[in-house]
LUMTI-958108 format. One record per residue (C-alpha): y, x, z negated; chain. Coordinates in steps of 0.02 Angstrom, whole numbers, always signed. Layout:
<panus>
+--------+--------+--------+--------+
!     yy !     xx !     zz ! chaine !
+--------+--------+--------+--------+
!      Y !      X !      Z !      A !
...
+--------+--------+--------+--------+
</panus>
This chain:
<panus>
+--------+--------+--------+--------+
!     yy !     xx !     zz ! chaine !
+--------+--------+--------+--------+
!   -131 !  +1666 !  -1617 !      A !
!    -47 !  +1494 !  -1627 !      A !
!    -76 !  +1436 !  -1805 !      A !
!    -18 !  +1253 !  -1785 !      A !
!   -135 !  +1228 !  -1635 !      A !
!   -283 !  +1304 !  -1728 !      A !
!   -252 !  +1199 !  -1884 !      A !
!   -232 !  +1041 !  -1779 !      A !
!   -392 !  +1080 !  -1684 !      A !
!   -483 !  +1107 !  -1851 !      A !
!   -425 !   +938 !  -1916 !      A !
!   -470 !   +854 !  -1751 !      A !
!   -645 !   +931 !  -1741 !      A !
!   -684 !   +919 !  -1927 !      A !
!   -837 !   +818 !  -1976 !      A !
!   -792 !   +636 !  -1986 !      A !
!   -813 !   +537 !  -2145 !      A !
!   -832 !   +348 !  -2140 !      A !
!   -660 !   +308 !  -2212 !      A !
!   -520 !   +197 !  -2148 !      A !
!   -419 !   +342 !  -2076 !      A !
!   -553 !   +398 !  -1956 !      A !
!   -599 !   +219 !  -1909 !      A !
!   -418 !   +181 !  -1864 !      A !
!   -396 !   +343 !  -1768 !      A !
!   -560 !   +310 !  -1676 !      A !
!   -502 !   +135 !  -1629 !      A !
!   -338 !   +208 !  -1567 !      A !
!   -429 !   +334 !  -1456 !      A !
!   -537 !   +195 !  -1384 !      A !
!   -382 !    +89 !  -1354 !      A !
!   -296 !   +231 !  -1261 !      A !
!   -455 !   +261 !  -1159 !      A !
!   -465 !    +78 !  -1107 !      A !
!   -278 !    +72 !  -1071 !      A !
!   -289 !   +231 !   -966 !      A !
!   -437 !   +164 !   -867 !      A !
!   -347 !     -2 !   -840 !      A !
!   -188 !    +83 !   -779 !      A !
!   -280 !   +195 !   -656 !      A !
!   -390 !    +55 !   -589 !      A !
!   -247 !    -69 !   -567 !      A !
!   -150 !    +60 !   -466 !      A !
!   -308 !   +101 !   -367 !      A !
!   -338 !    -83 !   -324 !      A !
!   -160 !   -100 !   -259 !      A !
!   -185 !    +60 !   -159 !      A !
!   -346 !    -13 !    -89 !      A !
!   -263 !   -173 !    -31 !      A !
!   -117 !    -76 !    +42 !      A !
!   -236 !    +37 !   +137 !      A !
!   -340 !   -111 !   +196 !      A !
!   -191 !   -209 !   +260 !      A !
!   -112 !    -54 !   +339 !      A !
!   -277 !    -20 !   +428 !      A !
!   -286 !   -199 !   +490 !      A !
!   -105 !   -195 !   +548 !      A !
!   -138 !    -32 !   +642 !      A !
!   -246 !   -134 !   +763 !      A !
!    -86 !   -223 !   +817 !      A !
!    +60 !   -111 !   +769 !      A !
!    +86 !    +52 !   +860 !      A !
!   +133 !   +216 !   +776 !      A !
!   +315 !   +196 !   +832 !      A !
!   +405 !    +41 !   +897 !      A !
!   +569 !    +46 !   +994 !      A !
!   +679 !   -106 !  +1025 !      A !
!   +856 !   -171 !  +1037 !      A !
!   +959 !   -190 !   +879 !      A !
!  +1057 !   -331 !   +962 !      A !
!   +991 !   -435 !  +1105 !      A !
!   +815 !   -470 !  +1168 !      A !
!   +781 !   -384 !  +1333 !      A !
!   +837 !   -235 !  +1434 !      A !
!   +791 !   -153 !  +1598 !      A !
!   +663 !    -15 !  +1600 !      A !
!   +750 !   +154 !  +1603 !      A !
!   +628 !   +272 !  +1690 !      A !
!   +728 !   +426 !  +1642 !      A !
!   +725 !   +387 !  +1455 !      A !
!   +543 !   +334 !  +1468 !      A !
!   +501 !   +502 !  +1546 !      A !
!   +596 !   +598 !  +1411 !      A !
!   +500 !   +510 !  +1273 !      A !
!   +333 !   +544 !  +1360 !      A !
!   +373 !   +730 !  +1368 !      A !
!   +405 !   +746 !  +1181 !      A !
!   +273 !   +851 !  +1091 !      A !
!   +165 !   +735 !   +986 !      A !
!   +183 !   +582 !  +1099 !      A !
!    +13 !   +534 !  +1166 !      A !
!    +52 !   +374 !  +1261 !      A !
!   +188 !   +242 !  +1281 !      A !
!   +178 !    +58 !  +1328 !      A !
!   +310 !    -67 !  +1384 !      A !
!   +306 !   -240 !  +1305 !      A !
!   +400 !   -404 !  +1323 !      A !
!   +399 !   -537 !  +1187 !      A !
!   +470 !   -713 !  +1189 !      A !
!   +444 !   -877 !  +1099 !      A !
!   +343 !  -1005 !  +1195 !      A !
!   +258 !  -1174 !  +1182 !      A !
!    +69 !  -1173 !  +1205 !      A !
!    -30 !  -1328 !  +1257 !      A !
!   -219 !  -1338 !  +1265 !      A !
!   -320 !  -1497 !  +1291 !      A !
!   -188 !  -1607 !  +1210 !      A !
!   -147 !  -1489 !  +1066 !      A !
!    +23 !  -1404 !  +1060 !      A !
!    +96 !  -1267 !   +954 !      A !
!   +238 !  -1140 !   +958 !      A !
!   +208 !   -953 !   +950 !      A !
!   +253 !   -786 !  +1026 !      A !
!   +198 !   -736 !  +1201 !      A !
!   +182 !   -547 !  +1211 !      A !
!   +167 !   -462 !  +1379 !      A !
!    +88 !   -289 !  +1381 !      A !
!    +59 !   -161 !  +1517 !      A !
!    -98 !    -63 !  +1560 !      A !
!    -60 !    +71 !  +1428 !      A !
!    -64 !    -53 !  +1284 !      A !
!   -245 !    -17 !  +1240 !      A !
!   -196 !   +167 !  +1221 !      A !
!    -60 !   +133 !  +1092 !      A !
!   -150 !     +0 !   +990 !      A !
!   -327 !    -35 !   +931 !      A !
!   -319 !   -219 !   +973 !      A !
!   -483 !   -215 !  +1069 !      A !
!   -581 !   -183 !   +908 !      A !
!   -499 !   -337 !   +829 !      A !
!   -569 !   -457 !   +961 !      A !
!   -689 !   -572 !   +869 !      A !
!   -735 !   -692 !  +1009 !      A !
!   -742 !   -658 !  +1196 !      A !
!   -668 !   -500 !  +1271 !      A !
!   -498 !   -418 !  +1292 !      A !
!   -453 !   -455 !  +1474 !      A !
!   -281 !   -496 !  +1544 !      A !
!   -320 !   -507 !  +1729 !      A !
!   -473 !   -554 !  +1831 !      A !
!   -438 !   -541 !  +2018 !      A !
!   -291 !   -660 !  +2043 !      A !
!   -318 !   -757 !  +1883 !      A !
!   -202 !   -728 !  +1735 !      A !
!   -293 !   -717 !  +1569 !      A !
!   -239 !   -695 !  +1389 !      A !
!   -304 !   -651 !  +1216 !      A !
!   -257 !   -776 !  +1080 !      A !
!   -236 !   -750 !   +892 !      A !
!   -386 !   -824 !   +803 !      A !
!   -281 !   -935 !   +690 !      A !
!   -185 !  -1011 !   +835 !      A !
!   -345 !  -1023 !   +939 !      A !
!   -441 !  -1114 !   +803 !      A !
!   -294 !  -1229 !   +769 !      A !
!   -287 !  -1281 !   +952 !      A !
!   -476 !  -1284 !   +977 !      A !
!   -483 !  -1139 !  +1100 !      A !
!   -658 !  -1072 !  +1137 !      A !
!   -648 !   -934 !  +1269 !      A !
!   -837 !   -932 !  +1296 !      A !
!   -860 !  -1118 !  +1329 !      A !
!   -702 !  -1196 !  +1399 !      A !
!   -644 !  -1171 !  +1578 !      A !
!   -477 !  -1256 !  +1547 !      A !
!   -318 !  -1150 !  +1547 !      A !
!   -181 !  -1140 !  +1416 !      A !
!    -18 !  -1215 !  +1480 !      A !
!   +128 !  -1107 !  +1430 !      A !
!   +309 !  -1166 !  +1428 !      A !
!   +444 !  -1032 !  +1411 !      A !
!   +631 !  -1027 !  +1439 !      A !
!   +681 !   -970 !  +1613 !      A !
!   +817 !   -844 !  +1572 !      A !
!   +907 !   -873 !  +1737 !      A !
!   +920 !  -1061 !  +1706 !      A !
!   +950 !  -1063 !  +1519 !      A !
!  +1112 !  -1153 !  +1478 !      A !
!  +1129 !  -1231 !  +1651 !      A !
!  +1100 !  -1408 !  +1712 !      A !
!   +930 !  -1369 !  +1788 !      A !
!   +767 !  -1382 !  +1691 !      A !
!   +771 !  -1223 !  +1583 !      A !
!   +583 !  -1217 !  +1555 !      A !
!   +455 !  -1138 !  +1668 !      A !
!   +270 !  -1180 !  +1659 !      A !
!   +124 !  -1066 !  +1700 !      A !
!    -62 !  -1067 !  +1661 !      A !
!   -161 !   -937 !  +1566 !      A !
!   -349 !   -935 !  +1543 !      A !
!   -409 !   -879 !  +1370 !      A !
!   -524 !   -727 !  +1377 !      A !
!   -542 !   -693 !  +1191 !      A !
!   -482 !   -718 !  +1013 !      A !
!   -421 !   -579 !   +900 !      A !
!   -406 !   -575 !   +711 !      A !
!   -294 !   -455 !   +615 !      A !
!   -188 !   -538 !   +483 !      A !
!   -142 !   -720 !   +454 !      A !
!    +40 !   -709 !   +509 !      A !
!     -9 !   -623 !   +671 !      A !
!   -164 !   -729 !   +703 !      A !
!    -62 !   -891 !   +700 !      A !
!    +81 !   -819 !   +802 !      A !
!    +32 !   -713 !   +952 !      A !
!    -42 !   -737 !  +1124 !      A !
!    -61 !   -577 !  +1226 !      A !
!    -43 !   -579 !  +1415 !      A !
!     -5 !   -455 !  +1553 !      A !
!   +174 !   -391 !  +1567 !      A !
!   +198 !   -456 !  +1747 !      A !
!   +142 !   -630 !  +1691 !      A !
!   +271 !   -638 !  +1550 !      A !
!   +408 !   -567 !  +1663 !      A !
!   +364 !   -702 !  +1790 !      A !
!   +370 !   -848 !  +1668 !      A !
!   +536 !   -786 !  +1596 !      A !
!   +601 !   -749 !  +1771 !      A !
!   +647 !   -576 !  +1707 !      A !
!   +579 !   -445 !  +1829 !      A !
!   +585 !   -265 !  +1771 !      A !
!   +641 !   -323 !  +1597 !      A !
!   +559 !   -278 !  +1432 !      A !
!   +594 !   -303 !  +1248 !      A !
!   +533 !   -135 !  +1187 !      A !
!   +421 !    +18 !  +1194 !      A !
!   +269 !    +53 !  +1086 !      A !
!   +219 !   +234 !  +1060 !      A !
!    +55 !   +316 !  +1012 !      A !
!    +66 !   +486 !   +927 !      A !
!    -65 !   +622 !   +945 !      A !
!    -49 !   +658 !   +758 !      A !
!    +27 !   +516 !   +657 !      A !
!    +72 !   +609 !   +499 !      A !
!   +128 !   +778 !   +568 !      A !
!   +317 !   +796 !   +595 !      A !
!   +335 !   +607 !   +610 !      A !
!   +514 !   +600 !   +544 !      A !
!   +572 !   +737 !   +664 !      A !
!   +493 !   +645 !   +810 !      A !
!   +578 !   +482 !   +761 !      A !
!   +745 !   +573 !   +756 !      A !
!   +715 !   +648 !   +929 !      A !
!   +673 !   +476 !  +1001 !      A !
!   +830 !   +402 !   +921 !      A !
!   +934 !   +536 !  +1007 !      A !
!   +856 !   +492 !  +1175 !      A !
!   +869 !   +301 !  +1168 !      A !
!  +1041 !   +291 !  +1086 !      A !
!  +1119 !   +194 !   +943 !      A !
!  +1089 !    +22 !  +1021 !      A !
!   +902 !    +41 !   +989 !      A !
!   +801 !    +45 !   +828 !      A !
!   +654 !   +163 !   +809 !      A !
!   +526 !   +112 !   +676 !      A !
!   +369 !   +199 !   +617 !      A !
!   +216 !    +99 !   +565 !      A !
!   +274 !    +80 !   +384 !      A !
!   +448 !    +20 !   +435 !      A !
!   +374 !   -113 !   +549 !      A !
!   +303 !   -196 !   +393 !      A !
!   +435 !   -131 !   +272 !      A !
!   +467 !   -295 !   +181 !      A !
!   +282 !   -323 !   +146 !      A !
!   +253 !   -142 !    +93 !      A !
!   +403 !   -145 !    -24 !      A !
!   +340 !   -306 !   -104 !      A !
!   +167 !   -229 !   -125 !      A !
!   +240 !    -72 !   -206 !      A !
!   +352 !   -175 !   -320 !      A !
!   +204 !   -279 !   -380 !      A !
!   +104 !   -120 !   -406 !      A !
!   +232 !    -34 !   -517 !      A !
!   +279 !   -193 !   -610 !      A !
!    +95 !   -212 !   -656 !      A !
!    +94 !    -29 !   -707 !      A !
!   +247 !    -55 !   -818 !      A !
!   +172 !   -209 !   -903 !      A !
!     +8 !   -121 !   -940 !      A !
!   +104 !    +30 !  -1004 !      A !
!   +198 !    -81 !  -1128 !      A !
!    +34 !   -149 !  -1195 !      A !
!    -10 !    +28 !  -1246 !      A !
!   +131 !    +17 !  -1375 !      A !
!    +11 !    -81 !  -1485 !      A !
!   -107 !    +67 !  -1480 !      A !
!    +38 !   +184 !  -1518 !      A !
!    +74 !    +96 !  -1683 !      A !
!   -110 !   +110 !  -1732 !      A !
!   -107 !   +295 !  -1690 !      A !
!    +55 !   +318 !  -1786 !      A !
!    -21 !   +235 !  -1940 !      A !
!   -179 !   +341 !  -1927 !      A !
!    -78 !   +503 !  -1915 !      A !
!    +29 !   +453 !  -2064 !      A !
!   -127 !   +424 !  -2170 !      A !
!   -195 !   +593 !  -2112 !      A !
!    -32 !   +672 !  -2171 !      A !
!    -58 !   +594 !  -2343 !      A !
!   -241 !   +647 !  -2346 !      A !
!   -201 !   +826 !  -2296 !      A !
!    -52 !   +846 !  -2414 !      A !
!   -143 !   +967 !  -2531 !      A !
!   -197 !  +1075 !  -2383 !      A !
!    -21 !  +1079 !  -2314 !      A !
!    +51 !  +1127 !  -2485 !      A !
!    -66 !  +1277 !  -2489 !      A !
!    -17 !  +1326 !  -2313 !      A !
!   +168 !  +1311 !  -2357 !      A !
!   +139 !  +1419 !  -2510 !      A !
!    +68 !  +1560 !  -2404 !      A !
!   +217 !  +1552 !  -2285 !      A !
!   +191 !  +1411 !  -2157 !      A !
!   +362 !  +1348 !  -2103 !      A !
!   +420 !  +1168 !  -2094 !      A !
!   +427 !  +1178 !  -1904 !      A !
!   +246 !  +1239 !  -1903 !      A !
!   +196 !  +1089 !  -2008 !      A !
!   +284 !   +975 !  -1887 !      A !
!   +201 !  +1062 !  -1738 !      A !
!    +30 !  +1046 !  -1819 !      A !
!    +39 !   +857 !  -1825 !      A !
!   +119 !   +846 !  -1654 !      A !
!    -30 !   +941 !  -1585 !      A !
!   -152 !   +834 !  -1686 !      A !
!    -76 !   +675 !  -1614 !      A !
!    -85 !   +750 !  -1440 !      A !
!   -269 !   +792 !  -1464 !      A !
!   -307 !   +612 !  -1511 !      A !
!   -205 !   +537 !  -1368 !      A !
!   -265 !   +654 !  -1231 !      A !
!   -446 !   +638 !  -1286 !      A !
!   -422 !   +452 !  -1255 !      A !
!   -341 !   +491 !  -1088 !      A !
!   -486 !   +599 !  -1027 !      A !
!   -615 !   +472 !  -1086 !      A !
!   -517 !   +336 !   -993 !      A !
!   -504 !   +445 !   -838 !      A !
!   -693 !   +471 !   -840 !      A !
!   -720 !   +282 !   -858 !      A !
!   -600 !   +247 !   -713 !      A !
!   -681 !   +375 !   -598 !      A !
!   -855 !   +310 !   -640 !      A !
!   -803 !   +130 !   -602 !      A !
!   -714 !   +188 !   -444 !      A !
!   -873 !   +270 !   -379 !      A !
!   -981 !   +120 !   -423 !      A !
!   -858 !     -1 !   -342 !      A !
!   -855 !   +101 !   -182 !      A !
!  -1043 !   +118 !   -176 !      A !
!  -1105 !    -49 !   -242 !      A !
!   -954 !   -167 !   -237 !      A !
!   -968 !   -219 !   -420 !      A !
!   -824 !   -345 !   -407 !      A !
!   -833 !   -454 !   -253 !      A !
!   -706 !   -568 !   -171 !      A !
!   -726 !   -749 !   -113 !      A !
!   -796 !   -786 !    +59 !      A !
!   -675 !   -783 !   +204 !      A !
!   -592 !   -618 !   +162 !      A !
!   -598 !   -465 !   +274 !      A !
!   -702 !   -370 !   +145 !      A !
!   -847 !   -413 !    +30 !      A !
!   -779 !   -327 !   -126 !      A !
!   -612 !   -274 !   -196 !      A !
!   -543 !   -125 !    -99 !      A !
!   -500 !    +23 !   -208 !      A !
!   -419 !   +191 !   -173 !      A !
!   -381 !   +319 !   -308 !      A !
!   -234 !   +436 !   -277 !      A !
!   -192 !   +596 !   -374 !      A !
!     -9 !   +547 !   -391 !      A !
!    -59 !   +389 !   -485 !      A !
!   -165 !   +490 !   -607 !      A !
!    -15 !   +605 !   -634 !      A !
!    +96 !   +453 !   -668 !      A !
!    -29 !   +387 !   -796 !      A !
!    -42 !   +560 !   -877 !      A !
!   +148 !   +564 !   -892 !      A !
!   +148 !   +395 !   -980 !      A !
!    +11 !   +454 !  -1097 !      A !
!   +111 !   +612 !  -1134 !      A !
!   +262 !   +507 !  -1183 !      A !
!   +149 !   +399 !  -1292 !      A !
!    +77 !   +553 !  -1376 !      A !
!   +251 !   +621 !  -1412 !      A !
!   +313 !   +454 !  -1479 !      A !
!   +158 !   +423 !  -1586 !      A !
!   +159 !   +597 !  -1662 !      A !
!   +345 !   +628 !  -1687 !      A !
!   +382 !   +516 !  -1836 !      A !
!   +226 !   +563 !  -1940 !      A !
!   +252 !   +749 !  -1905 !      A !
!   +436 !   +738 !  -1953 !      A !
!   +395 !   +644 !  -2112 !      A !
!   +262 !   +773 !  -2153 !      A !
!   +392 !   +914 !  -2145 !      A !
!   +513 !   +813 !  -2253 !      A !
!   +377 !   +775 !  -2379 !      A !
!   +338 !   +960 !  -2400 !      A !
!   +522 !  +1000 !  -2419 !      A !
!   +538 !   +876 !  -2562 !      A !
!   +384 !   +942 !  -2647 !      A !
!   +453 !  +1121 !  -2643 !      A !
!   +630 !  +1069 !  -2690 !      A !
!   +707 !  +1160 !  -2540 !      A !
+--------+--------+--------+--------+
</panus>
């Protein structure tokens, strides 16, 4: 039988009297509960936004992207392409060619990126589900068509369902670049639809067929990269990336979906954990309240502790008693806060209690609770419990020592 735990539990569960000690300890528990709920919910909101944006980006980004580390284009290597296709876990692969271009439509002009894709592109991306106006079509008989980012399309006044006018595209002819001849080549592309994913992409990209982009760049059989779809995205992903790197060589980069948006994801994670750290520091105010409450409990229970010392309770047992008592207070606040956070999480998912302004991709704040975040919060609460209980418990042992003259 663990005597310190039993004594601490007795003090914790004893009938409350309306004095200052219990009021202060009750306020401390409520403070820890609110702080715990706030920590878990803040992390969950960041997780929700990260999941939302990752999901939106998956419409455009493939599971794995392969491209040159230096340079822009290279010739299609059928042997390497075949080796990648034969790897277990690779579902499909698409060849793409990207280049900066000038777009002109009914007097409006803007720069962006022209991306040529082959017939497998719809197998490696979910771009078709992101089309908000018109349809995804890159060829109709002998007519070249393209799908335009919604931001760029709205900026230039492109309406694929009403206008019959083409987009005039000016791109650098790679065979004439740097010479005395006109380096630009002009071709026409009819808009078939608008797609919306994320602001940076919506204002940047126009998708066309791979032969069309190769033609305007005068770069037959040239591409800028491969995009790969995996049959199971999470399973053995790192091993598959390593195998692809061995096939394509050191002159190529191989990026998974996270690495394609690494800068943004790192910024999101940094903001998440900075917010977590700031909220954790605010709990220090609650710690001092808890520390004061425990110290007053030590003074109130001094006669009880003297009796226990007289019948043989050691100084370390006294210290352990108040360490456990502080832990009971802190972790009761933690579990109350966890219940509050889970309840709000369920209500937010089901009813969207907190909405967002019009124009966003969702109607309410996205939220996603992860077990690892709850563990991180529990670890912080454990440190708080140890810090809040250590000084009063140590002072309690010293106080008894002085009273016994030992």
